All heavy atoms as an XYZ file, in Angstrom:
704
protein
N     104.661    -82.036     42.437
C     105.236    -83.080     41.628
C     104.665    -83.072     40.214
O     105.388    -83.333     39.260
C     105.014    -84.436     42.292
C     105.785    -84.610     43.579
C     105.447    -85.907     44.301
O     104.498    -86.608     43.914
O     106.153    -86.210     45.256
N     103.364    -82.784     40.081
C     102.740    -82.759     38.752
C     103.337    -81.635     37.906
O     103.580    -81.815     36.708
C     101.228    -82.607     38.875
N     103.574    -80.491     38.518
C     104.173    -79.372     37.786
C     105.600    -79.716     37.396
O     106.026    -79.457     36.272
C     104.121    -78.082     38.629
C     102.676    -77.657     38.843
C     104.920    -76.965     37.969
C     102.485    -76.583     39.876
N     106.331    -80.323     38.294
C     107.711    -80.701     37.989
C     107.753    -81.706     36.834
O     108.598    -81.600     35.943
C     108.397    -81.283     39.220
C     109.864    -81.544     38.994
C     110.630    -81.872     40.270
O     110.028    -81.878     41.352
O     111.837    -82.112     40.154
N     106.836    -82.658     36.810
C     106.791    -83.629     35.705
C     106.488    -82.926     34.380
O     107.086    -83.237     33.354
C     105.750    -84.706     35.976
C     106.222    -85.782     36.918
C     105.286    -86.976     36.931
N     103.921    -86.645     37.297
C     103.459    -86.592     38.538
N     104.265    -86.836     39.543
N     102.199    -86.300     38.783
N     105.550    -81.971     34.399
C     105.192    -81.253     33.167
C     106.370    -80.444     32.651
O     106.649    -80.421     31.445
C     103.991    -80.343     33.409
N     107.090    -79.779     33.544
C     108.246    -78.974     33.137
C     109.401    -79.865     32.685
O     110.056    -79.585     31.685
C     108.689    -78.062     34.273
N     109.634    -80.949     33.402
C     110.754    -81.836     33.083
C     110.541    -82.589     31.773
O     111.504    -83.094     31.193
C     110.981    -82.818     34.221
N     109.320    -82.657     31.295
C     109.035    -83.322     30.021
C     109.554    -82.516     28.837
O     109.681    -83.042     27.729
C     107.532    -83.553     29.879
N     109.864    -81.248     29.060
C     110.394    -80.379     28.002
C     111.914    -80.531     27.933
O     112.567    -80.735     28.958
C     110.011    -78.927     28.290
C     108.508    -78.662     28.367
C     108.232    -77.309     28.985
C     107.882    -78.771     26.989
N     112.494    -80.412     26.742
C     113.953    -80.574     26.606
C     114.745    -79.469     27.312
O     114.301    -78.331     27.392
C     114.184    -80.495     25.096
C     112.864    -80.662     24.456
C     111.832    -80.240     25.459
N     115.906    -79.844     27.801
C     116.892    -78.895     28.349
C     116.405    -78.105     29.555
O     116.850    -76.976     29.784
C     117.379    -77.919     27.268
C     117.968    -78.629     26.068
O     118.676    -79.633     26.276
O     117.706    -78.201     24.930
N     115.506    -78.661     30.337
C     115.000    -77.965     31.531
C     115.932    -78.225     32.700
O     116.338    -79.358     32.958
C     113.567    -78.417     31.873
C     113.126    -77.872     33.219
C     112.611    -77.969     30.789
N     116.272    -77.162     33.389
C     117.075    -77.236     34.602
C     116.163    -76.895     35.772
O     115.491    -75.853     35.764
C     118.263    -76.251     34.545
C     119.030    -76.268     35.848
C     119.165    -76.572     33.370
N     116.125    -77.768     36.770
C     115.324    -77.541     37.965
C     116.249    -77.059     39.065
O     117.273    -77.684     39.328
C     114.616    -78.836     38.401
O     113.804    -79.297     37.335
C     113.760    -78.606     39.631
N     115.900    -75.947     39.679
C     116.727    -75.391     40.742
C     115.938    -75.187     42.014
O     114.971    -74.444     42.036
N     116.335    -75.882     43.064
C     115.680    -75.736     44.356
C     116.231    -74.507     45.061
O     117.434    -74.369     45.218
C     115.904    -76.984     45.211
C     115.198    -76.945     46.537
C     113.687    -76.942     46.397
O     113.130    -77.692     45.612
N     113.020    -76.092     47.136
N     115.365    -73.615     45.451
C     115.747    -72.428     46.212
C     115.176    -72.560     47.624
O     114.477    -73.509     47.930
C     115.195    -71.156     45.558
C     115.551    -70.986     44.092
C     117.046    -70.720     43.917
N     117.360    -70.281     42.571
C     117.646    -71.061     41.558
N     117.640    -72.378     41.705
N     117.941    -70.574     40.368
N     115.438    -71.580     48.442
C     114.967    -71.622     49.825
C     113.443    -71.678     49.901
O     112.880    -72.462     50.654
C     115.489    -70.391     50.567
C     115.188    -70.377     52.031
C     115.837    -69.182     52.691
C     115.564    -69.154     54.171
N     116.207    -68.023     54.815
N     112.753    -70.853     49.111
C     111.306    -70.754     49.232
C     110.541    -71.271     48.019
O     109.324    -71.324     48.035
C     110.914    -69.296     49.482
N     111.239    -71.656     46.942
C     110.542    -72.099     45.741
C     111.446    -72.996     44.906
O     112.645    -73.083     45.140
C     110.070    -70.900     44.903
C     111.179    -70.061     44.328
C     111.700    -70.329     43.077
C     111.708    -68.985     45.037
C     112.730    -69.554     42.540
C     112.726    -68.206     44.518
C     113.236    -68.500     43.257
N     110.849    -73.641     43.930
C     111.584    -74.428     42.944
C     111.425    -73.739     41.602
O     110.296    -73.454     41.178
C     111.034    -75.864     42.863
O     111.166    -76.477     44.139
C     111.796    -76.685     41.834
N     112.537    -73.436     40.949
C     112.508    -72.756     39.658
C     112.813    -73.717     38.524
O     113.543    -74.698     38.701
N     112.232    -73.431     37.368
C     112.462    -74.216     36.164
C     112.973    -73.268     35.090
O     112.376    -72.220     34.852
C     111.166    -74.898     35.699
C     110.547    -75.742     36.788
C     109.523    -75.238     37.564
C     111.011    -77.021     37.046
C     108.950    -75.994     38.575
C     110.454    -77.786     38.057
C     109.420    -77.275     38.826
N     114.086    -73.638     34.453
C     114.666    -72.748     33.459
C     115.251    -73.545     32.309
O     115.471    -74.752     32.400
C     115.743    -71.868     34.097
O     116.765    -72.656     34.642
N     115.487    -72.842     31.243
C     116.248    -73.346     30.102
C     117.397    -72.357     29.979
O     118.395    -72.493     30.647
C     115.374    -73.405     28.854
C     116.093    -74.011     27.673
C     115.175    -74.423     26.565
N     114.583    -73.268     25.896
C     114.047    -73.314     24.711
N     113.969    -74.446     24.068
N     113.546    -72.239     24.164
N     117.250    -71.317     29.179
C     118.230    -70.229     29.181
C     117.911    -69.230     30.285
O     118.804    -68.600     30.832
C     118.252    -69.526     27.827
C     118.736    -70.430     26.717
O     119.645    -71.226     26.925
N     118.122    -70.343     25.556
N     116.626    -69.078     30.569
C     116.129    -68.182     31.613
C     115.026    -68.911     32.370
O     114.420    -69.836     31.846
C     115.546    -66.893     31.016
C     116.492    -66.160     30.116
C     116.402    -66.279     28.742
C     117.492    -65.362     30.645
C     117.274    -65.611     27.908
C     118.380    -64.693     29.823
C     118.271    -64.816     28.456
N     114.745    -68.448     33.570
C     113.668    -69.052     34.346
C     112.333    -68.790     33.651
O     112.020    -67.665     33.290
C     113.647    -68.478     35.763
C     112.661    -69.185     36.660
C     112.808    -68.755     38.109
O     113.902    -68.473     38.580
N     111.701    -68.711     38.804
N     111.554    -69.844     33.456
C     110.257    -69.708     32.795
C     109.095    -70.091     33.695
O     107.946    -69.761     33.411
C     110.205    -70.520     31.492
C     110.310    -72.006     31.683
C     109.181    -72.766     31.920
C     111.533    -72.643     31.607
C     109.275    -74.145     32.086
C     111.639    -74.011     31.756
C     110.502    -74.768     32.002
N     109.371    -70.767     34.798
C     108.308    -71.156     35.724
C     108.904    -71.360     37.106
O     110.105    -71.596     37.259
C     107.617    -72.434     35.258
N     108.035    -71.285     38.090
C     108.435    -71.488     39.466
C     107.224    -71.979     40.241
O     106.090    -71.636     39.918
C     108.948    -70.175     40.057
O     109.367    -70.374     41.377
N     107.477    -72.763     41.258
C     106.387    -73.244     42.102
C     106.833    -73.136     43.559
O     107.989    -73.395     43.888
C     105.975    -74.692     41.730
C     107.072    -75.677     41.971
C     104.710    -75.095     42.424
N     105.903    -72.692     44.400
C     106.218    -72.612     45.828
C     104.996    -73.029     46.630
O     103.854    -72.852     46.183
C     106.685    -71.213     46.222
C     105.633    -70.143     46.190
C     106.234    -68.829     46.654
C     105.185    -67.754     46.737
N     105.719    -66.530     47.288
N     105.226    -73.597     47.800
C     104.107    -74.021     48.631
C     103.334    -72.824     49.177
O     103.891    -71.749     49.386
C     104.767    -74.809     49.761
C     106.204    -74.464     49.724
C     106.521    -73.902     48.383
N     102.042    -73.041     49.382
C     101.171    -72.025     49.976
C     100.387    -72.688     51.108
O     100.434    -73.904     51.288
C     100.233    -71.449     48.922
N      99.658    -71.905     51.834
C      98.888    -72.417     52.966
C      97.830    -73.421     52.517
O      97.315    -73.338     51.408
C      98.204    -71.263     53.698
C      99.169    -70.334     54.381
C      98.449    -69.221     55.086
C      99.454    -68.285     55.742
N      98.818    -67.158     56.389
N      97.544    -74.356     53.389
C      96.477    -75.308     53.135
C      96.802    -76.362     52.092
O      95.892    -76.907     51.463
N      98.081    -76.659     51.879
C      98.459    -77.676     50.922
C      98.396    -77.230     49.472
O      98.508    -78.038     48.566
N      98.225    -75.945     49.252
C      98.176    -75.408     47.900
C      99.588    -75.057     47.430
O     100.520    -75.029     48.230
C      97.299    -74.159     47.859
C      95.874    -74.398     48.290
C      95.047    -73.126     48.315
O      95.572    -72.025     48.248
N      93.746    -73.284     48.394
N      99.725    -74.795     46.125
C     100.978    -74.302     45.581
C     100.679    -73.119     44.672
O      99.596    -73.010     44.104
C     101.771    -75.378     44.796
C     102.183    -76.519     45.691
C     101.003    -75.871     43.606
N     101.658    -72.232     44.567
C     101.546    -71.089     43.666
C     102.512    -71.334     42.517
O     103.701    -71.572     42.727
C     101.886    -69.765     44.384
C     101.815    -68.598     43.417
C     100.947    -69.544     45.565
N     101.972    -71.298     41.305
C     102.756    -71.478     40.094
C     102.973    -70.116     39.458
O     102.010    -69.396     39.201
C     102.016    -72.399     39.114
C     102.608    -72.534     37.708
C     103.978    -73.197     37.763
C     101.651    -73.301     36.805
N     104.214    -69.761     39.221
C     104.550    -68.539     38.499
C     104.994    -68.897     37.099
O     105.716    -69.877     36.910
N     104.548    -68.113     36.112
C     104.882    -68.390     34.724
C     105.379    -67.137     34.010
O     104.904    -66.033     34.288
C     103.662    -68.916     33.967
C     103.175    -70.303     34.337
C     101.832    -70.583     33.690
C     104.197    -71.343     33.919
N     106.275    -67.329     33.071
C     106.789    -66.222     32.257
C     105.885    -66.032     31.039
O     106.321    -66.105     29.899
C     108.225    -66.491     31.839
N     104.618    -65.824     31.306
C     103.621    -65.483     30.290
C     102.795    -64.336     30.853
O     102.670    -64.196     32.075
C     102.699    -66.668     29.911
C     103.493    -67.793     29.282
C     101.913    -67.173     31.095
N     102.203    -63.501     30.009
C     101.397    -62.393     30.523
C     100.120    -62.899     31.198
O      99.589    -63.953     30.817
C     101.073    -61.567     29.276
C     101.339    -62.448     28.111
C     102.305    -63.498     28.548
N      99.619    -62.181     32.190
C      98.407    -62.607     32.888
C      97.192    -62.771     31.983
O      96.299    -63.550     32.288
C      98.164    -61.499     33.913
C      99.470    -60.833     34.083
C     100.191    -60.976     32.775
N      97.170    -62.074     30.855
C      96.020    -62.194     29.967
C      96.072    -63.452     29.093
O      95.182    -63.694     28.281
C      95.847    -60.942     29.109
C      97.025    -60.676     28.184
O      98.013    -61.438     28.211
O      96.962    -59.688     27.434
N      97.089    -64.309     29.275
C      97.194    -65.550     28.512
C      96.123    -66.564     28.932
O      95.799    -67.461     28.170
C      98.577    -66.161     28.676
N      95.589    -66.410     30.129
C      94.533    -67.297     30.629
C      93.769    -66.532     31.712
O      94.386    -65.849     32.522
C      95.157    -68.571     31.213
C      94.133    -69.616     31.595
O      93.492    -69.453     32.668
O      93.958    -70.590     30.853
N      92.452    -66.667     31.744
C      91.675    -65.911     32.740
C      91.968    -66.298     34.189
O      91.678    -65.532     35.104
C      90.219    -66.212     32.384
C      90.230    -67.293     31.378
C      91.608    -67.407     30.816
N      92.573    -67.454     34.413
C      92.899    -67.877     35.785
C      94.163    -67.217     36.316
O      94.410    -67.232     37.526
C      93.076    -69.395     35.832
C      91.829    -70.164     35.446
C      92.097    -71.639     35.358
N      92.939    -71.910     34.194
C      93.406    -73.111     33.876
N      93.133    -74.143     34.628
N      94.153    -73.273     32.794
N      94.972    -66.641     35.435
C      96.247    -66.045     35.843
C      96.051    -64.647     36.400
O      95.178    -63.901     35.949
C      97.199    -65.990     34.652
C      97.591    -67.324     34.026
C      98.439    -67.093     32.784
C      98.328    -68.196     35.022
N      96.884    -64.291     37.364
C      96.894    -62.946     37.930
C      98.337    -62.448     37.991
O      99.267    -63.257     37.993
C      96.295    -62.922     39.358
O      97.065    -63.791     40.196
C      94.840    -63.371     39.359
N      98.538    -61.137     38.060
C      99.908    -60.622     38.212
C     100.467    -60.998     39.586
O      99.732    -61.010     40.574
C      99.741    -59.107     38.101
C      98.396    -58.889     37.509
C      97.568    -60.072     37.880
N     101.750    -61.289     39.675
C     102.351    -61.622     40.975
C     102.547    -60.377     41.831
O     102.635    -59.269     41.319
C     103.691    -62.251     40.602
C     104.017    -61.667     39.279
C     102.702    -61.398     38.585
N     102.615    -60.605     43.142
C     102.875    -59.523     44.093
C     104.002    -59.960     45.016
O     103.807    -60.822     45.855
C     101.634    -59.228     44.929
C     100.467    -58.728     44.136
C      99.265    -58.512     45.027
C      98.081    -58.137     44.171
N      96.829    -58.366     44.833
N     105.179    -59.426     44.841
C     106.321    -59.682     45.729
C     106.455    -61.164     46.076
O     106.478    -61.535     47.233
C     106.206    -58.834     46.996
N     106.542    -62.004     45.066
C     106.598    -63.447     45.284
C     107.985    -63.939     45.666
O     108.126    -65.037     46.153
C     106.121    -64.187     44.026
C     104.697    -63.874     43.624
C     103.661    -64.331     44.633
O     103.916    -65.253     45.426
O     102.570    -63.744     44.641
N     109.026    -63.164     45.399
C     110.376    -63.580     45.760
C     111.046    -64.453     44.715
O     112.076    -65.053     44.966
N     110.461    -64.537     43.536
C     111.090    -65.288     42.460
C     111.424    -64.349     41.330
O     111.274    -63.144     41.450
C     110.231    -66.454     42.005
C     108.799    -66.123     41.639
C     108.358    -65.014     40.968
C     107.634    -66.885     41.912
N     107.001    -65.054     40.805
C     106.529    -66.189     41.375
C     107.410    -68.092     42.546
C     105.233    -66.659     41.454
C     106.110    -68.546     42.615
C     105.041    -67.844     42.085
N     111.861    -64.860     40.212
C     112.340    -64.061     39.090
C     111.324    -63.023     38.624
O     110.140    -63.313     38.511
C     112.689    -64.978     37.918
O     113.008    -64.239     36.770
N     111.822    -61.852     38.311
C     110.956    -60.794     37.776
C     110.470    -61.131     36.371
O     109.575    -60.495     35.844
C     111.666    -59.442     37.785
C     112.872    -59.352     36.888
C     114.153    -59.949     37.482
O     114.180    -60.315     38.672
O     115.127    -60.062     36.734
N     111.038    -62.166     35.759
C     110.580    -62.615     34.436
C     109.205    -63.280     34.509
O     108.514    -63.387     33.517
C     111.584    -63.598     33.836
C     112.954    -62.995     33.607
C     113.891    -63.999     32.990
N     113.438    -64.447     31.689
C     113.614    -63.786     30.549
N     114.250    -62.631     30.574
N     113.188    -64.272     29.418
N     108.827    -63.761     35.684
C     107.544    -64.439     35.846
C     106.450    -63.395     36.004
O     106.341    -62.731     37.022
C     107.587    -65.391     37.039
C     108.722    -66.412     36.996
C     108.649    -67.339     38.195
C     108.736    -67.196     35.703
N     105.659    -63.234     34.972
C     104.694    -62.134     34.892
C     103.299    -62.504     35.371
O     102.420    -61.655     35.441
C     104.596    -61.625     33.448
C     105.919    -61.171     32.876
C     106.448    -59.994     33.629
C     107.744    -59.488     33.023
N     108.426    -58.557     33.866
N     103.054    -63.794     35.668
C     101.733    -64.204     36.109
C     101.848    -65.335     37.117
O     102.883    -65.988     37.233
C     100.886    -64.643     34.913
O     101.497    -65.729     34.256
N     100.768    -65.548     37.847
C     100.755    -66.626     38.839
C      99.363    -67.229     38.917
O      98.367    -66.625     38.485
C     101.192    -66.118     40.212
C     100.172    -65.222     40.889
C     100.606    -64.875     42.287
C      99.503    -64.096     42.988
N      99.817    -63.871     44.386
N      99.315    -68.418     39.495
C      98.070    -69.148     39.663
C      98.221    -70.040     40.882
O      99.247    -70.718     41.025
C      97.786    -69.995     38.418
C      96.634    -70.978     38.483
C      95.303    -70.235     38.605
C      96.625    -71.858     37.249
N      97.229    -70.049     41.757
C      97.239    -70.937     42.910
C      96.521    -72.224     42.536
O      95.397    -72.195     42.031
C      96.564    -70.277     44.119
O      97.274    -69.074     44.441
C      96.578    -71.192     45.326
N      97.196    -73.346     42.773
C      96.635    -74.661     42.479
C      96.316    -75.372     43.789
O      97.116    -75.344     44.722
C      97.627    -75.486     41.668
C      98.133    -74.850     40.372
C      99.253    -75.671     39.771
C      97.002    -74.695     39.391
N      95.168    -76.006     43.839
C      94.749    -76.674     45.074
C      94.977    -78.178     45.041
O      94.999    -78.814     46.080
C      93.267    -76.396     45.365
O      92.485    -76.858     44.262
C      93.024    -74.901     45.574
N      95.133    -78.753     43.823
C      95.390    -80.187     43.703
C      96.072    -80.465     42.370
O      96.024    -79.627     41.459
C      94.077    -80.970     43.791
O      93.374    -80.901     42.579
N      96.673    -81.639     42.228
C      97.300    -81.986     40.948
C      96.312    -81.964     39.783
O      96.704    -81.718     38.644
C      97.841    -83.400     41.183
C      98.049    -83.484     42.650
C      96.944    -82.651     43.250
N      95.043    -82.191     40.049
C      94.019    -82.172     38.995
C      93.861    -80.789     38.373
O      93.345    -80.666     37.259
C      92.685    -82.649     39.555
N      94.310    -79.743     39.070
C      94.238    -78.375     38.527
C      95.187    -78.177     37.345
O      95.035    -77.231     36.582
C      94.577    -77.344     39.605
C      93.527    -77.254     40.686
O      92.400    -77.766     40.481
O      93.820    -76.658     41.737
N      96.159    -79.061     37.200
C      97.130    -78.955     36.114
C      96.520    -79.583     34.861
O      96.755    -80.733     34.540
C      98.448    -79.640     36.482
C      99.591    -79.431     35.506
C      99.999    -77.971     35.459
C     100.776    -80.289     35.893
N      95.711    -78.792     34.158
C      95.019    -79.277     32.963
C      95.855    -79.031     31.708
O      96.958    -78.493     31.765
C      93.639    -78.633     32.853
C      93.685    -77.112     32.761
O      94.764    -76.533     32.503
O      92.624    -76.489     32.947
N      95.308    -79.438     30.566
C      96.032    -79.317     29.292
C      96.359    -77.866     28.958
O      97.430    -77.574     28.422
C      95.216    -79.952     28.170
N      95.475    -76.934     29.265
C      95.715    -75.517     28.991
C      96.902    -75.005     29.809
O      97.751    -74.261     29.315
C      94.452    -74.703     29.277
C      94.613    -73.214     29.170
C      94.905    -72.750     27.759
C      94.930    -71.233     27.705
N      95.418    -70.713     26.464
N      96.975    -75.426     31.062
C      98.078    -74.998     31.923
C      99.403    -75.618     31.461
O     100.434    -74.949     31.462
C      97.782    -75.365     33.369
C      98.502    -74.593     34.446
C      98.468    -73.092     34.209
C      97.909    -74.906     35.796
N      99.386    -76.860     31.026
C     100.586    -77.494     30.476
C     101.031    -76.739     29.219
O     102.223    -76.510     29.010
C     100.343    -78.987     30.190
C     101.509    -79.597     29.427
C     100.106    -79.748     31.495
N     100.062    -76.315     28.406
C     100.391    -75.532     27.203
C     101.005    -74.185     27.578
O     101.919    -73.698     26.902
C      99.145    -75.326     26.351
N     100.551    -73.568     28.669
C     101.134    -72.304     29.122
C     102.561    -72.510     29.626
O     103.432    -71.664     29.412
C     100.270    -71.671     30.210
C      98.946    -71.091     29.749
C      98.099    -70.689     30.952
C      99.160    -69.905     28.826
N     102.811    -73.628     30.305
C     104.168    -73.935     30.739
C     105.066    -74.081     29.509
O     106.183    -73.548     29.479
C     104.194    -75.217     31.610
C     103.484    -74.951     32.942
C     105.626    -75.700     31.841
C     103.246    -76.197     33.789
N     104.583    -74.769     28.489
C     105.374    -74.926     27.262
C     105.600    -73.581     26.575
O     106.684    -73.302     26.078
C     104.677    -75.888     26.300
C     105.514    -76.165     25.076
C     104.903    -77.202     24.173
C     105.821    -77.435     22.977
N     105.249    -78.352     22.024
N     104.570    -72.733     26.555
C     104.715    -71.400     25.971
C     105.784    -70.596     26.690
O     106.618    -69.937     26.059
C     103.368    -70.659     26.019
C     103.403    -69.266     25.461
C     102.050    -68.558     25.604
O     101.018    -69.180     25.801
N     102.070    -67.257     25.544
N     105.797    -70.654     28.007
C     106.815    -69.951     28.800
C     108.198    -70.539     28.521
O     109.177    -69.797     28.386
C     106.471    -70.043     30.280
N     108.283    -71.864     28.399
C     109.549    -72.539     28.097
C     110.072    -72.099     26.733
O     111.261    -71.817     26.595
C     109.323    -74.049     28.140
C     110.453    -74.863     27.612
C     111.584    -75.241     28.297
C     110.580    -75.397     26.293
N     112.395    -75.986     27.478
C     111.798    -76.101     26.238
C     109.775    -75.365     25.166
C     112.225    -76.755     25.090
C     110.205    -76.015     24.014
C     111.413    -76.703     24.000
N     109.183    -72.020     25.727
C     109.597    -71.618     24.383
C     110.177    -70.211     24.365
O     111.099    -69.924     23.614
C     108.410    -71.691     23.429
C     107.991    -73.116     23.096
C     106.679    -73.219     22.363
O     105.890    -72.233     22.347
O     106.418    -74.289     21.801
N     109.665    -69.344     25.227
C     110.151    -67.966     25.285
C     111.457    -67.833     26.060
O     112.090    -66.786     26.039
C     109.083    -67.059     25.899
N     111.826    -68.911     26.761
C     113.054    -68.815     27.559
C     114.227    -69.294     26.765
O     115.311    -69.474     27.193
C     112.910    -69.619     28.846
O     112.973    -70.999     28.601
């Protein structure tokens, strides 16, 4: 929900529920979130993995190939200002 609020705060965002994940797009998909084991979620972003040391390259995640990095979040508190800025950066590129 915290990720959805951060993405929805940006103009012209379309949220699309898929079978295994929720995608966020403007002209193109810029972010995606899917549930993981233990109550965690995996956030995929259309930014390079070197944009933040917490990001890693995705491995067969089943979402858009435009999403070049991912991060596992364990709680809503993990969504800090830097991560919100990365979501905005991905949105700007879409």
